[in-house]
Residue, then its C-alpha position, 0 to 999 in steps of 0.5 A: m239120814v235114812k239113806i245113811l242108816l240104810a247103808v249102815f244096815i246093809i253093810l252090817l248085814l253083808n258082814l254077817n253073811v260073809s263071816h258065816s261062810s268064811k268059817l267053813s273049810n273046804c271039803t276033803d277031795s273036792p271037786t269030786d264025782r264019787i258018791e263015796v267021797f261027798k257022802k262023808w262031807h260035813n260042815c264044809l264047802g265042796t263041788v260035785n260034778y254029777p254024771s248028768g253034767a250038772v255041777f253043784t258047788g256049796e255047803w254040805k251037811k251030813g253028806q247032803k247038799f245044804r245051801g249052794k248053787q247047782i248048774y244044769t247042762d241047759g244053763t238053768y241053775y237053782h241057787g238056795e237051800w236044800k234038803n234031802g237032795v231037793y230044793h227046800g227053803k229059800g232059793i232062786k231057779t233061773s233059766r239062763f239070765f232071767f228068774d223063773k221062780e224066786g221064793v220058798w221051796q218045799n220038798g222040791n216044789f215051788q210054794i211061795r213067790m217072794k224076794v229072797d235075801v240073794e245077797h246071801f247067795i248070789g247077789e253080787e254075781y247077779c248084778v254083774e251078770k246083768g252088766l252092771v259095773k261094780g261100784s257104780a250107782e246102778y250096781n249098788k242099787c241092784l244089791m240094795e234091791l236084792t238084800l231087802l225082803n218083801 
């Protein structure tokens, strides 16, 4: 009975997360590498290709990265919340295929290690990168573990 209730809770949680992101439209002229374009983006989903080779894809508010994933040229990426162009809020910084830091960031500095609600960000992608097959018991366990907060 507890497993059924937990499964229903997770399904409801996933539906809430999907409805949030589906309300956002694509940003005008996305993808872009021009600052004058993305500085005008607000409440939309867009991609910026930076001169360094880094790529950010995610949600924009008032011309700033708000929530999303930035991939750097060395394969490192940060997926989470942003403020004033730096990591701020819940997020995960990963080097290649293992977690370096998972938790809360403030003004670009790592603050507190904790399990974050990565299903909202990258749960499915993470479980697939681990080599798990969608629909398998291991895949479902992976998603369930990632959605539960410590």
